[in-house]
C-alpha positions, 0 to 999 in steps of 0.5 A: 782638248788641244794639245802642243809638245814644245821642245827646248835645248842649250849648253854653256861652258864652264868658267872660273870666277863666275856663280853656278846657277841652275834651276834658279839656284846658285850652287856650291862649285868652283865654276860658273857657266859662261853666258851673256845672262847668268848662264842658266842652262836648265831656265834657258832650255825651259823658256825655248820649249815653253815658246816653242809650244806656241811657236812664239819663236825663241829666247834670243828673239826677245832678249838678245844676248849682245843687248847689255840689259840683259848682262848677268840677268837673272833667267826667271824674266826669260822664263817668266816671259815665255810663261806669259806667251803660254798664257795669252796664246790660251794654253797653260803647262800640264808638265815639264821633263828636262834632262841635264847633261854634264860631268859636275857638280852631282845634281841628284842630291839636289834633284828635289830642291831644284824640282821644287824651286823650278816647279815654283816658278813655273806656278805648276805643282811639284809632281808636274816637274821632272828633272835628271841628270846625265854624265857625258861619258866618253864624249870629251863635254866634261867642261860643257853643261847641257840641257834638254826639256820638254814641255807639254801645254794644253789649251784652256780657252778659244784662239778667239778670245787670247792671242799671243803676244807676240801677235799683238805686239805692233812696234819695238817699243812695245815690247821694250815695255813688257821686258821693262814690265818684267825687269820692274817686278822680276829683277827690280830694275827701274823701268827706262824711259827711252829705248833704242830699237835692237831688233826688228820685232816684224821677224819674232814669229 
């Protein structure tokens, strides 16, 4: 069986006045994570790990941080596209192992609920998702949240039958159409009639 490993990493600084979103959940904390989207450090790392497992670029290739459409966006949108990349490349997710590094809030008491939420977003069983948390002792990183994520994927179809979305997208407009569909289905944002290109899709790997 053909298997792939993907690694993802993300970090965000804490910021007052914004909700704290981690693992698709809103946590009770006086500060949230600064980011162009909702700053969900866990989902961002998992998204990059999934994309990396099939060599499909990274989160910034599809969702540039300077694009106003992704301002405060739900990171579930990003994860959905990564899963589409995985499926269209002919693979499925076997398991996820993620480690959060942050001083507060404590993740242990809600780790089970967070695992369940992430498993639902990934469409896998609870026993295929592991989420752990560590504190950045002695590293002077108490005002930062980091996440390391590793995924294992296995092939479910031949390359000749399924191709990566990155390979079949031939123009900026086609990529924008894919993104608009995701926005409409996941985030409830109406589709746009016209889109101004923001990056060169020829650079997407």
